[in-house]
C-alpha positions as CSV (number, residue, x, y, z in Angstrom):
1,M,-4.0,-22.9,-38.1
2,S,-3.5,-22.6,-34.4
3,N,-5.9,-23.9,-31.8
4,F,-7.8,-21.3,-29.7
5,F,-6.6,-23.0,-26.5
6,D,-2.9,-23.1,-27.5
7,F,-2.2,-19.5,-26.4
8,K,-0.7,-18.9,-23.0
9,R,-2.6,-16.7,-20.7
10,K,-0.6,-13.8,-19.3
11,R,-1.4,-13.1,-15.7
12,P,-2.0,-9.4,-15.0
13,K,0.7,-7.8,-12.9
14,K,-0.5,-7.1,-9.4
15,K,-0.2,-3.5,-8.5
16,V,1.6,-2.8,-5.3
17,H,-0.8,-1.7,-2.6
18,R,-0.4,2.0,-1.7
19,F,0.4,1.1,1.9
20,K,3.4,-0.9,0.8
21,K,4.5,1.7,-1.8
22,L,4.5,4.4,0.9
23,R,6.4,2.2,3.3
24,L,9.0,1.3,0.8
25,T,9.4,4.9,-0.5
26,F,9.9,6.3,3.0
27,G,11.6,3.4,4.7
28,I,8.7,2.7,7.1
29,T,8.2,-0.8,8.6
30,Q,4.8,-2.4,8.8
31,A,5.0,-2.1,12.6
32,E,5.6,1.6,12.4
33,L,2.7,2.1,9.9
34,A,0.5,0.0,12.1
35,N,1.4,2.1,15.1
36,Y,0.5,5.3,13.3
37,L,-2.8,3.8,12.0
38,N,-3.6,2.3,15.4
39,C,-3.9,-1.3,14.2
40,S,-1.8,-4.4,14.3
41,Q,1.1,-5.2,12.0
42,A,-0.7,-8.3,10.9
43,F,-3.6,-6.2,9.7
44,V,-1.3,-4.0,7.7
45,S,0.2,-7.1,6.1
46,N,-3.2,-8.4,5.2
47,V,-4.2,-5.1,3.6
48,E,-1.0,-5.0,1.6
49,K,-1.7,-8.6,0.4
50,R,-5.3,-7.5,-0.4
51,H,-6.7,-10.1,2.0
52,K,-8.5,-7.4,3.9
53,K,-9.8,-3.9,3.1
54,A,-8.8,-0.9,5.1
55,P,-11.7,1.0,6.8
56,K,-12.3,4.5,5.6
57,E,-11.0,6.1,8.8
58,M,-7.7,4.2,8.4
59,L,-7.5,5.5,4.8
60,R,-8.0,9.1,6.0
61,K,-5.1,8.6,8.5
62,F,-3.0,7.1,5.7
63,K,-3.6,10.1,3.4
64,K,-2.7,12.4,6.2
65,L,0.5,10.5,6.9
66,R,1.3,10.5,3.2
67,S,0.9,14.3,2.9
68,E,3.0,14.9,6.0
69,L,5.8,12.7,4.6
70,M,5.6,14.4,1.2
71,E,5.7,17.8,2.9
72,E,8.7,16.8,5.0
73,M,10.4,15.5,1.9
74,N,9.9,18.8,0.1
75,G,11.5,20.7,2.9
76,G,8.4,21.6,4.8
77,S,6.7,23.7,2.1
78,K,3.7,22.8,0.0
């Protein structure tokens, strides 16, 4: 019979923050994203690491950027 404490706990995989996912997908640097969002590169880094939360206004800008990039990727049509 195995002991209850013998099992190894699996750490849940951390999900990639949507800022980082967008950056990696479209080849954008943290500095470029920070410039668009009107914040510092350090703040973008902290948001991606989940050390800080992005304000609602920043999330609105992020959604706008994402839709613009998706539209551009699809040839300018929705």
